[in-house]
Each structure stands twice: as C-alpha cells, then as structure tokens.
PyMOL Python script that loads the backbone (N, CA, C, O; Angstrom):
from pymol import cmd

cmd.read_pdbstr("""\
ATOM      1  N   MET A   1      29.904  18.290   7.896  1.00  0.00           N
ATOM      2  CA  MET A   1      31.099  16.964   6.500  1.00  0.00           C
ATOM      3  C   MET A   1      28.965  16.127   6.120  1.00  0.00           C
ATOM      4  O   MET A   1      28.306  16.058   7.158  1.00  0.00           O
ATOM      5  N   TRP A   2      28.431  15.780   5.187  1.00  0.00           N
ATOM      6  CA  TRP A   2      27.610  15.150   5.134  1.00  0.00           C
ATOM      7  C   TRP A   2      27.147  13.743   5.587  1.00  0.00           C
ATOM      8  O   TRP A   2      26.127  13.170   5.971  1.00  0.00           O
ATOM      9  N   SER A   3      28.252  13.538   5.372  1.00  0.00           N
ATOM     10  CA  SER A   3      28.826  12.111   5.716  1.00  0.00           C
ATOM     11  C   SER A   3      28.855  11.891   7.075  1.00  0.00           C
ATOM     12  O   SER A   3      28.685  10.717   7.403  1.00  0.00           O
ATOM     13  N   SER A   4      29.024  12.694   7.959  1.00  0.00           N
ATOM     14  CA  SER A   4      28.526  12.729   9.089  1.00  0.00           C
ATOM     15  C   SER A   4      26.969  12.569   9.584  1.00  0.00           C
ATOM     16  O   SER A   4      26.712  12.281  10.753  1.00  0.00           O
ATOM     17  N   TRP A   5      26.293  12.711   8.925  1.00  0.00           N
ATOM     18  CA  TRP A   5      24.697  13.025   9.619  1.00  0.00           C
ATOM     19  C   TRP A   5      23.973  11.653   9.167  1.00  0.00           C
ATOM     20  O   TRP A   5      23.793  11.023   8.125  1.00  0.00           O
ATOM     21  N   VAL A   6      23.636  11.541  10.645  1.00  0.00           N
ATOM     22  CA  VAL A   6      22.599  10.081  10.605  1.00  0.00           C
ATOM     23  C   VAL A   6      21.424  10.116  10.205  1.00  0.00           C
ATOM     24  O   VAL A   6      20.809  10.949  10.871  1.00  0.00           O
ATOM     25  N   TYR A   7      20.584   9.475   9.202  1.00  0.00           N
ATOM     26  CA  TYR A   7      19.341   9.654   8.819  1.00  0.00           C
ATOM     27  C   TYR A   7      18.744   8.986  10.120  1.00  0.00           C
ATOM     28  O   TYR A   7      19.663   8.378  10.670  1.00  0.00           O
ATOM     29  N   SER A   8      17.653   8.868  10.774  1.00  0.00           N
ATOM     30  CA  SER A   8      17.158   8.408  12.244  1.00  0.00           C
ATOM     31  C   SER A   8      15.534   8.359  10.739  1.00  0.00           C
ATOM     32  O   SER A   8      15.076   9.187   9.951  1.00  0.00           O
ATOM     33  N   PHE A   9      15.171   6.622  11.149  1.00  0.00           N
ATOM     34  CA  PHE A   9      13.485   6.698   9.879  1.00  0.00           C
ATOM     35  C   PHE A   9      13.356   5.119  10.490  1.00  0.00           C
ATOM     36  O   PHE A   9      14.058   4.108  10.506  1.00  0.00           O
ATOM     37  N   ALA A  10      12.159   5.494  10.932  1.00  0.00           N
ATOM     38  CA  ALA A  10      11.618   3.487  10.428  1.00  0.00           C
ATOM     39  C   ALA A  10      10.175   3.533   9.760  1.00  0.00           C
ATOM     40  O   ALA A  10       9.130   4.167   9.616  1.00  0.00           O
ATOM     41  N   MET A  11      11.114   2.051   9.371  1.00  0.00           N
ATOM     42  CA  MET A  11       9.283   1.503   8.606  1.00  0.00           C
ATOM     43  C   MET A  11       8.183   1.574   9.547  1.00  0.00           C
ATOM     44  O   MET A  11       8.344   0.775  10.470  1.00  0.00           O
ATOM     45  N   HIS A  12       7.325   2.128   9.613  1.00  0.00           N
ATOM     46  CA  HIS A  12       6.203   1.624  10.272  1.00  0.00           C
ATOM     47  C   HIS A  12       5.269  -0.175   9.856  1.00  0.00           C
ATOM     48  O   HIS A  12       4.837  -0.553   8.767  1.00  0.00           O
ATOM     49  N   PRO A  13       5.252  -0.820  11.055  1.00  0.00           N
ATOM     50  CA  PRO A  13       4.364  -2.063  10.688  1.00  0.00           C
ATOM     51  C   PRO A  13       3.049  -1.610  10.065  1.00  0.00           C
ATOM     52  O   PRO A  13       2.514  -0.542  10.363  1.00  0.00           O
ATOM     53  N   LEU A  14       2.385  -2.778   8.878  1.00  0.00           N
ATOM     54  CA  LEU A  14       1.386  -2.877   7.660  1.00  0.00           C
ATOM     55  C   LEU A  14       0.124  -2.978   8.876  1.00  0.00           C
ATOM     56  O   LEU A  14      -0.121  -3.919   9.631  1.00  0.00           O
ATOM     57  N   PRO A  15      -0.149  -2.445   8.828  1.00  0.00           N
ATOM     58  CA  PRO A  15      -2.071  -2.720   9.717  1.00  0.00           C
ATOM     59  C   PRO A  15      -2.645  -4.290   9.066  1.00  0.00           C
ATOM     60  O   PRO A  15      -2.599  -4.648   7.889  1.00  0.00           O
ATOM     61  N   ALA A  16      -3.127  -4.974  10.129  1.00  0.00           N
ATOM     62  CA  ALA A  16      -3.209  -5.513   9.719  1.00  0.00           C
ATOM     63  C   ALA A  16      -4.652  -6.761   8.449  1.00  0.00           C
ATOM     64  O   ALA A  16      -5.071  -7.895   8.217  1.00  0.00           O
ATOM     65  N   ALA A  17      -4.718  -5.692   8.194  1.00  0.00           N
ATOM     66  CA  ALA A  17      -5.558  -5.988   7.188  1.00  0.00           C
ATOM     67  C   ALA A  17      -5.061  -5.592   5.929  1.00  0.00           C
ATOM     68  O   ALA A  17      -5.802  -5.729   4.956  1.00  0.00           O
ATOM     69  N   TYR A  18      -3.669  -5.016   5.752  1.00  0.00           N
ATOM     70  CA  TYR A  18      -2.602  -4.769   4.547  1.00  0.00           C
ATOM     71  C   TYR A  18      -2.268  -6.436   4.407  1.00  0.00           C
ATOM     72  O   TYR A  18      -2.731  -7.109   3.486  1.00  0.00           O
ATOM     73  N   GLN A  19      -1.319  -7.031   5.558  1.00  0.00           N
ATOM     74  CA  GLN A  19      -0.653  -8.135   5.408  1.00  0.00           C
ATOM     75  C   GLN A  19      -2.005  -9.249   5.275  1.00  0.00           C
ATOM     76  O   GLN A  19      -1.826 -10.239   4.566  1.00  0.00           O
ATOM     77  N   LYS A  20      -3.427  -9.060   6.006  1.00  0.00           N
ATOM     78  CA  LYS A  20      -3.618 -10.231   5.996  1.00  0.00           C
ATOM     79  C   LYS A  20      -3.815 -10.247   3.874  1.00  0.00           C
ATOM     80  O   LYS A  20      -3.460 -11.141   3.106  1.00  0.00           O
ATOM     81  N   TYR A  21      -4.323  -9.240   3.626  1.00  0.00           N
ATOM     82  CA  TYR A  21      -4.398  -9.142   2.214  1.00  0.00           C
ATOM     83  C   TYR A  21      -3.197  -9.482   1.084  1.00  0.00           C
ATOM     84  O   TYR A  21      -3.159  -9.807  -0.103  1.00  0.00           O
ATOM     85  N   LEU A  22      -2.266  -9.218   2.135  1.00  0.00           N
ATOM     86  CA  LEU A  22      -1.372  -9.447   1.012  1.00  0.00           C
ATOM     87  C   LEU A  22      -0.975 -10.695   0.998  1.00  0.00           C
ATOM     88  O   LEU A  22      -0.330 -11.226   0.094  1.00  0.00           O
ATOM     89  N   ALA A  23      -1.457 -11.340   2.285  1.00  0.00           N
ATOM     90  CA  ALA A  23      -1.488 -13.249   2.180  1.00  0.00           C
ATOM     91  C   ALA A  23      -2.423 -13.734   1.585  1.00  0.00           C
ATOM     92  O   ALA A  23      -2.676 -14.887   1.937  1.00  0.00           O
ATOM     93  N   SER A  24      -3.156 -13.252   0.685  1.00  0.00           N
ATOM     94  CA  SER A  24      -3.982 -14.206   0.462  1.00  0.00           C
ATOM     95  C   SER A  24      -4.280 -13.400  -1.454  1.00  0.00           C
ATOM     96  O   SER A  24      -5.249 -13.232  -2.195  1.00  0.00           O
ATOM     97  N   GLN A  25      -2.373 -13.052  -1.519  1.00  0.00           N
ATOM     98  CA  GLN A  25      -2.674 -12.966  -3.037  1.00  0.00           C
ATOM     99  C   GLN A  25      -1.634 -13.449  -3.878  1.00  0.00           C
ATOM    100  O   GLN A  25      -0.882 -14.095  -3.149  1.00  0.00           O
ATOM    101  N   ASP A  26      -1.133 -13.460  -5.279  1.00  0.00           N
ATOM    102  CA  ASP A  26      -0.723 -13.521  -6.197  1.00  0.00           C
ATOM    103  C   ASP A  26       0.886 -12.766  -6.122  1.00  0.00           C
ATOM    104  O   ASP A  26       0.869 -11.535  -6.089  1.00  0.00           O
ATOM    105  N   GLN A  27       2.135 -13.392  -6.097  1.00  0.00           N
ATOM    106  CA  GLN A  27       2.656 -12.460  -6.215  1.00  0.00           C
ATOM    107  C   GLN A  27       2.577 -11.213  -7.278  1.00  0.00           C
ATOM    108  O   GLN A  27       2.448 -10.084  -6.806  1.00  0.00           O
ATOM    109  N   HIS A  28       2.650 -11.380  -8.680  1.00  0.00           N
ATOM    110  CA  HIS A  28       2.050 -10.003  -9.140  1.00  0.00           C
ATOM    111  C   HIS A  28       1.338  -9.469  -8.525  1.00  0.00           C
ATOM    112  O   HIS A  28       1.810  -8.451  -8.019  1.00  0.00           O
ATOM    113  N   VAL A  29       0.087  -9.725  -8.240  1.00  0.00           N
ATOM    114  CA  VAL A  29      -0.846  -8.665  -7.776  1.00  0.00           C
ATOM    115  C   VAL A  29       0.281  -8.085  -6.520  1.00  0.00           C
ATOM    116  O   VAL A  29       0.063  -6.883  -6.363  1.00  0.00           O
ATOM    117  N   ILE A  30       1.489  -8.612  -5.522  1.00  0.00           N
ATOM    118  CA  ILE A  30       2.182  -8.143  -4.480  1.00  0.00           C
ATOM    119  C   ILE A  30       3.186  -6.921  -4.720  1.00  0.00           C
ATOM    120  O   ILE A  30       3.850  -6.196  -3.979  1.00  0.00           O
ATOM    121  N   ASP A  31       2.949  -7.051  -6.369  1.00  0.00           N
ATOM    122  CA  ASP A  31       4.162  -6.041  -6.552  1.00  0.00           C
ATOM    123  C   ASP A  31       3.513  -5.523  -6.980  1.00  0.00           C
ATOM    124  O   ASP A  31       4.231  -4.549  -7.206  1.00  0.00           O
ATOM    125  N   ALA A  32       2.264  -5.169  -7.513  1.00  0.00           N
ATOM    126  CA  ALA A  32       1.703  -3.908  -7.340  1.00  0.00           C
ATOM    127  C   ALA A  32       1.516  -3.284  -7.086  1.00  0.00           C
ATOM    128  O   ALA A  32       1.557  -2.167  -7.603  1.00  0.00           O
ATOM    129  N   VAL A  33       0.846  -3.966  -5.099  1.00  0.00           N
ATOM    130  CA  VAL A  33      -0.605  -3.255  -4.912  1.00  0.00           C
ATOM    131  C   VAL A  33       1.301  -2.831  -3.195  1.00  0.00           C
ATOM    132  O   VAL A  33       1.115  -2.018  -2.290  1.00  0.00           O
ATOM    133  N   ARG A  34       2.197  -3.344  -3.282  1.00  0.00           N
ATOM    134  CA  ARG A  34       3.108  -2.875  -1.667  1.00  0.00           C
ATOM    135  C   ARG A  34       3.520  -1.945  -1.778  1.00  0.00           C
ATOM    136  O   ARG A  34       4.255  -1.513  -0.891  1.00  0.00           O
ATOM    137  N   PRO A  35       3.202  -1.079  -3.097  1.00  0.00           N
ATOM    138  CA  PRO A  35       4.813  -0.043  -2.503  1.00  0.00           C
ATOM    139  C   PRO A  35       3.261   1.375  -2.413  1.00  0.00           C
ATOM    140  O   PRO A  35       3.429   2.580  -2.596  1.00  0.00           O
ATOM    141  N   VAL A  36       2.247   0.862  -2.172  1.00  0.00           N
ATOM    142  CA  VAL A  36       1.281   1.817  -1.869  1.00  0.00           C
ATOM    143  C   VAL A  36       0.938   1.508  -0.652  1.00  0.00           C
ATOM    144  O   VAL A  36       1.230   2.250   0.285  1.00  0.00           O
ATOM    145  N   LEU A  37       0.113   0.106  -0.447  1.00  0.00           N
ATOM    146  CA  LEU A  37       0.275  -0.538   1.153  1.00  0.00           C
ATOM    147  C   LEU A  37       1.802  -0.154   2.436  1.00  0.00           C
ATOM    148  O   LEU A  37       1.801  -0.236   3.664  1.00  0.00           O
ATOM    149  N   LEU A  38       2.931   0.258   1.476  1.00  0.00           N
ATOM    150  CA  LEU A  38       3.694   1.466   1.871  1.00  0.00           C
ATOM    151  C   LEU A  38       3.722   2.549   2.590  1.00  0.00           C
ATOM    152  O   LEU A  38       4.077   2.957   3.696  1.00  0.00           O
ATOM    153  N   GLN A  39       3.169   2.937   1.481  1.00  0.00           N
ATOM    154  CA  GLN A  39       3.295   4.725   1.943  1.00  0.00           C
ATOM    155  C   GLN A  39       2.488   4.798   2.735  1.00  0.00           C
ATOM    156  O   GLN A  39       2.686   5.357   3.814  1.00  0.00           O
ATOM    157  N   SER A  40       0.829   3.984   2.238  1.00  0.00           N
ATOM    158  CA  SER A  40       0.378   4.547   4.101  1.00  0.00           C
ATOM    159  C   SER A  40       0.287   4.318   4.892  1.00  0.00           C
ATOM    160  O   SER A  40      -0.190   4.944   5.839  1.00  0.00           O
ATOM    161  N   ALA A  41       0.863   2.959   4.815  1.00  0.00           N
ATOM    162  CA  ALA A  41       1.506   3.086   6.255  1.00  0.00           C
ATOM    163  C   ALA A  41       2.334   4.260   6.777  1.00  0.00           C
ATOM    164  O   ALA A  41       2.241   4.889   7.831  1.00  0.00           O
ATOM    165  N   ALA A  42       3.237   4.385   5.661  1.00  0.00           N
ATOM    166  CA  ALA A  42       4.700   6.058   6.434  1.00  0.00           C
ATOM    167  C   ALA A  42       3.617   6.849   6.431  1.00  0.00           C
ATOM    168  O   ALA A  42       4.197   7.747   7.040  1.00  0.00           O
ATOM    169  N   ASP A  43       2.099   7.470   6.203  1.00  0.00           N
ATOM    170  CA  ASP A  43       1.683   8.201   5.850  1.00  0.00           C
ATOM    171  C   ASP A  43       1.208   8.257   7.284  1.00  0.00           C
ATOM    172  O   ASP A  43       1.404   9.186   8.068  1.00  0.00           O
ATOM    173  N   GLN A  44       0.498   7.034   7.535  1.00  0.00           N
ATOM    174  CA  GLN A  44      -0.811   6.534   8.450  1.00  0.00           C
ATOM    175  C   GLN A  44      -2.369   7.806   8.449  1.00  0.00           C
ATOM    176  O   GLN A  44      -3.249   8.152   9.237  1.00  0.00           O
ATOM    177  N   ARG A  45      -2.045   8.035   7.401  1.00  0.00           N
ATOM    178  CA  ARG A  45      -3.676   9.041   6.395  1.00  0.00           C
ATOM    179  C   ARG A  45      -4.666   8.729   6.393  1.00  0.00           C
ATOM    180  O   ARG A  45      -5.732   8.731   7.008  1.00  0.00           O
ATOM    181  N   HIS A  46      -3.922   8.281   5.148  1.00  0.00           N
ATOM    182  CA  HIS A  46      -5.242   7.738   3.882  1.00  0.00           C
ATOM    183  C   HIS A  46      -5.612   6.130   4.337  1.00  0.00           C
ATOM    184  O   HIS A  46      -4.861   5.608   5.161  1.00  0.00           O
ATOM    185  N   GLY A  47      -6.547   5.495   3.904  1.00  0.00           N
ATOM    186  CA  GLY A  47      -6.771   3.722   3.516  1.00  0.00           C
ATOM    187  C   GLY A  47      -5.954   3.891   2.305  1.00  0.00           C
ATOM    188  O   GLY A  47      -5.165   4.733   1.876  1.00  0.00           O
ATOM    189  N   VAL A  48      -6.690   2.201   1.724  1.00  0.00           N
ATOM    190  CA  VAL A  48      -6.342   1.778  -0.132  1.00  0.00           C
ATOM    191  C   VAL A  48      -7.182   1.318  -1.373  1.00  0.00           C
ATOM    192  O   VAL A  48      -7.428   0.119  -1.509  1.00  0.00           O
ATOM    193  N   ARG A  49      -7.515   2.006  -2.049  1.00  0.00           N
ATOM    194  CA  ARG A  49      -8.386   1.605  -3.266  1.00  0.00           C
ATOM    195  C   ARG A  49      -7.575   0.887  -3.983  1.00  0.00           C
ATOM    196  O   ARG A  49      -6.540   1.186  -4.578  1.00  0.00           O
ATOM    197  N   ILE A  50      -8.186  -0.162  -3.861  1.00  0.00           N
ATOM    198  CA  ILE A  50      -7.966  -1.295  -4.438  1.00  0.00           C
ATOM    199  C   ILE A  50      -8.750  -1.560  -5.653  1.00  0.00           C
ATOM    200  O   ILE A  50      -9.896  -1.978  -5.487  1.00  0.00           O
ATOM    201  N   THR A  51      -8.069  -1.285  -7.520  1.00  0.00           N
ATOM    202  CA  THR A  51      -8.322  -1.809  -8.195  1.00  0.00           C
ATOM    203  C   THR A  51      -9.198  -2.920  -9.125  1.00  0.00           C
ATOM    204  O   THR A  51     -10.181  -3.119  -8.411  1.00  0.00           O
ATOM    205  N   PHE A  52      -9.341  -3.634 -10.170  1.00  0.00           N
ATOM    206  CA  PHE A  52      -8.359  -4.729 -11.308  1.00  0.00           C
ATOM    207  C   PHE A  52      -9.053  -4.070 -12.590  1.00  0.00           C
ATOM    208  O   PHE A  52     -10.217  -3.940 -12.972  1.00  0.00           O
ATOM    209  N   ASN A  53      -7.850  -3.731 -13.053  1.00  0.00           N
ATOM    210  CA  ASN A  53      -8.733  -4.194 -14.520  1.00  0.00           C
ATOM    211  C   ASN A  53      -8.416  -4.584 -15.621  1.00  0.00           C
ATOM    212  O   ASN A  53      -7.431  -4.374 -16.329  1.00  0.00           O
ATOM    213  N   ARG A  54      -9.795  -5.490 -15.798  1.00  0.00           N
ATOM    214  CA  ARG A  54      -8.942  -6.364 -17.165  1.00  0.00           C
ATOM    215  C   ARG A  54      -8.163  -6.072 -18.796  1.00  0.00           C
ATOM    216  O   ARG A  54      -8.387  -5.252 -19.686  1.00  0.00           O
ATOM    217  N   GLY A  55      -7.801  -6.479 -18.737  1.00  0.00           N
ATOM    218  CA  GLY A  55      -6.124  -5.720 -20.006  1.00  0.00           C
ATOM    219  C   GLY A  55      -4.789  -5.805 -18.665  1.00  0.00           C
ATOM    220  O   GLY A  55      -4.889  -6.079 -17.468  1.00  0.00           O
ATOM    221  N   PRO A  56      -3.672  -5.463 -19.458  1.00  0.00           N
ATOM    222  CA  PRO A  56      -2.569  -5.292 -19.080  1.00  0.00           C
ATOM    223  C   PRO A  56      -1.835  -4.871 -17.676  1.00  0.00           C
ATOM    224  O   PRO A  56      -1.141  -5.263 -16.738  1.00  0.00           O
ATOM    225  N   THR A  57      -2.732  -3.444 -18.433  1.00  0.00           N
ATOM    226  CA  THR A  57      -2.784  -2.516 -16.291  1.00  0.00           C
ATOM    227  C   THR A  57      -3.477  -3.516 -15.515  1.00  0.00           C
ATOM    228  O   THR A  57      -4.304  -2.800 -14.952  1.00  0.00           O
ATOM    229  N   GLY A  58      -3.709  -4.753 -15.083  1.00  0.00           N
ATOM    230  CA  GLY A  58      -3.885  -5.239 -14.219  1.00  0.00           C
ATOM    231  C   GLY A  58      -4.310  -4.507 -12.645  1.00  0.00           C
ATOM    232  O   GLY A  58      -4.727  -3.358 -12.503  1.00  0.00           O
ATOM    233  N   HIS A  59      -4.098  -5.417 -11.658  1.00  0.00           N
ATOM    234  CA  HIS A  59      -4.254  -4.404 -10.243  1.00  0.00           C
ATOM    235  C   HIS A  59      -3.527  -3.482 -10.048  1.00  0.00           C
ATOM    236  O   HIS A  59      -2.298  -3.549 -10.058  1.00  0.00           O
ATOM    237  N   GLN A  60      -4.691  -1.750  -9.688  1.00  0.00           N
ATOM    238  CA  GLN A  60      -3.211  -1.320  -9.355  1.00  0.00           C
ATOM    239  C   GLN A  60      -4.020  -0.450  -7.812  1.00  0.00           C
ATOM    240  O   GLN A  60      -4.991  -0.830  -7.159  1.00  0.00           O
ATOM    241  N   ALA A  61      -3.264   0.641  -7.652  1.00  0.00           N
ATOM    242  CA  ALA A  61      -4.407   0.325  -6.289  1.00  0.00           C
ATOM    243  C   ALA A  61      -3.473   2.163  -5.981  1.00  0.00           C
ATOM    244  O   ALA A  61      -2.376   2.427  -6.473  1.00  0.00           O
ATOM    245  N   HIS A  62      -4.492   3.389  -4.860  1.00  0.00           N
ATOM    246  CA  HIS A  62      -3.824   4.193  -4.870  1.00  0.00           C
ATOM    247  C   HIS A  62      -4.361   4.840  -3.559  1.00  0.00           C
ATOM    248  O   HIS A  62      -5.502   4.710  -3.115  1.00  0.00           O
ATOM    249  N   LEU A  63      -3.163   5.686  -2.925  1.00  0.00           N
ATOM    250  CA  LEU A  63      -3.965   6.877  -1.459  1.00  0.00           C
ATOM    251  C   LEU A  63      -5.259   6.274  -1.840  1.00  0.00           C
ATOM    252  O   LEU A  63      -5.408   5.488  -2.775  1.00  0.00           O
ATOM    253  N   ASP A  64      -6.511   6.852  -0.762  1.00  0.00           N
ATOM    254  CA  ASP A  64      -7.638   7.306  -1.007  1.00  0.00           C
ATOM    255  C   ASP A  64      -8.429   7.774   0.322  1.00  0.00           C
ATOM    256  O   ASP A  64      -8.985   6.938   1.035  1.00  0.00           O
ATOM    257  N   ASP A  65      -8.453   9.328   0.652  1.00  0.00           N
ATOM    258  CA  ASP A  65      -8.756  10.508   1.271  1.00  0.00           C
ATOM    259  C   ASP A  65     -10.182  10.099   2.308  1.00  0.00           C
ATOM    260  O   ASP A  65     -10.350  10.399   3.489  1.00  0.00           O
ATOM    261  N   SER A  66     -11.032   9.370   1.451  1.00  0.00           N
ATOM    262  CA  SER A  66     -11.552   9.001   1.776  1.00  0.00           C
ATOM    263  C   SER A  66     -12.080   7.699   2.893  1.00  0.00           C
ATOM    264  O   SER A  66     -13.086   7.497   3.573  1.00  0.00           O
ATOM    265  N   ILE A  67     -10.680   6.925   2.615  1.00  0.00           N
ATOM    266  CA  ILE A  67     -11.923   5.423   3.277  1.00  0.00           C
ATOM    267  C   ILE A  67     -10.241   5.648   4.404  1.00  0.00           C
ATOM    268  O   ILE A  67      -9.183   6.259   4.247  1.00  0.00           O
ATOM    269  N   PRO A  68     -10.717   4.934   5.285  1.00  0.00           N
ATOM    270  CA  PRO A  68     -10.544   5.507   6.288  1.00  0.00           C
ATOM    271  C   PRO A  68      -8.460   5.011   6.688  1.00  0.00           C
ATOM    272  O   PRO A  68      -8.131   4.056   5.983  1.00  0.00           O
ATOM    273  N   TYR A  69      -7.784   5.307   7.219  1.00  0.00           N
ATOM    274  CA  TYR A  69      -5.979   4.716   7.301  1.00  0.00           C
ATOM    275  C   TYR A  69      -6.583   2.873   7.762  1.00  0.00           C
ATOM    276  O   TYR A  69      -7.545   2.692   8.510  1.00  0.00           O
ATOM    277  N   GLY A  70      -5.747   1.676   7.105  1.00  0.00           N
ATOM    278  CA  GLY A  70      -5.715   0.817   7.697  1.00  0.00           C
ATOM    279  C   GLY A  70      -7.071  -0.115   7.240  1.00  0.00           C
ATOM    280  O   GLY A  70      -7.457  -1.099   7.871  1.00  0.00           O
ATOM    281  N   GLU A  71      -7.780   0.479   5.856  1.00  0.00           N
ATOM    282  CA  GLU A  71      -8.572  -0.259   5.261  1.00  0.00           C
ATOM    283  C   GLU A  71      -8.257  -0.529   3.951  1.00  0.00           C
ATOM    284  O   GLU A  71      -7.223  -0.018   3.521  1.00  0.00           O
ATOM    285  N   ILE A  72      -8.993  -1.296   3.136  1.00  0.00           N
ATOM    286  CA  ILE A  72      -8.614  -1.894   1.979  1.00  0.00           C
ATOM    287  C   ILE A  72     -10.361  -1.910   1.197  1.00  0.00           C
ATOM    288  O   ILE A  72     -11.406  -2.435   1.583  1.00  0.00           O
ATOM    289  N   ILE A  73     -10.077  -1.194   0.144  1.00  0.00           N
ATOM    290  CA  ILE A  73     -11.272  -1.475  -0.649  1.00  0.00           C
ATOM    291  C   ILE A  73     -10.767  -2.196  -2.074  1.00  0.00           C
ATOM    292  O   ILE A  73      -9.616  -2.172  -2.508  1.00  0.00           O
ATOM    293  N   GLU A  74     -12.014  -2.892  -2.736  1.00  0.00           N
ATOM    294  CA  GLU A  74     -11.318  -3.053  -4.146  1.00  0.00           C
ATOM    295  C   GLU A  74     -12.912  -3.234  -4.903  1.00  0.00           C
ATOM    296  O   GLU A  74     -14.054  -3.648  -4.704  1.00  0.00           O
ATOM    297  N   ASP A  75     -11.477  -2.191  -6.515  1.00  0.00           N
ATOM    298  CA  ASP A  75     -13.329  -2.525  -6.635  1.00  0.00           C
ATOM    299  C   ASP A  75     -12.922  -2.298  -8.354  1.00  0.00           C
ATOM    300  O   ASP A  75     -12.110  -1.631  -8.995  1.00  0.00           O
ATOM    301  N   ILE A  76     -13.943  -3.219  -8.619  1.00  0.00           N
ATOM    302  CA  ILE A  76     -13.289  -3.022 -10.138  1.00  0.00           C
ATOM    303  C   ILE A  76     -13.399  -1.758 -11.325  1.00  0.00           C
ATOM    304  O   ILE A  76     -14.553  -1.343 -11.211  1.00  0.00           O
ATOM    305  N   ASP A  77     -12.740  -1.015 -12.348  1.00  0.00           N
ATOM    306  CA  ASP A  77     -12.806  -0.558 -13.302  1.00  0.00           C
ATOM    307  C   ASP A  77     -13.324  -1.679 -14.268  1.00  0.00           C
ATOM    308  O   ASP A  77     -13.500  -1.433 -15.461  1.00  0.00           O
TER     309      ASP A  77
END
""", "prot")
cmd.dss("prot")
cmd.show_as("cartoon", "prot")
cmd.util.cbc("prot")
cmd.orient("prot")
C-alpha cells in the first residue's frame, strides 16, 4: 500500500558562501537564485554561476560543473 511508504530525505544545509551571498541580496534576487543554490546543495557536485542581465530577466543562476561545489561566480551576461 502506497500510504505505508515512508520517504526519508533531508535537506542539505547551504554552504557558507551561499548563505553569505543570499544575506547580501534583495528579495527579488534571492527568489531568482535560491532554487539553484538548493539544487547545488542537494547534489553537492557543482558550484553555481549567477549572471546579471540588464532588462526583464535580471539575475539568473545555473549549476556549472567548472565551478567547485560550494562556490559562486558572478558574471554579467
């Protein structure tokens, strides 16, 4: 029976660099990049590249396998 299954998973804490980055940002930036930071913390394999695009898209984040886990690099797109 499906209801008897228990799924055990825990959220990994964000690395210090991710926490520091989020603490220095406005809420709209946090909303844009936090899901990718959480994804990075979950797989613990890749760092995050955050780009700033002038215009309607603003900040964007994506996992980057050339960046070590726990690090963030900012770029202007």
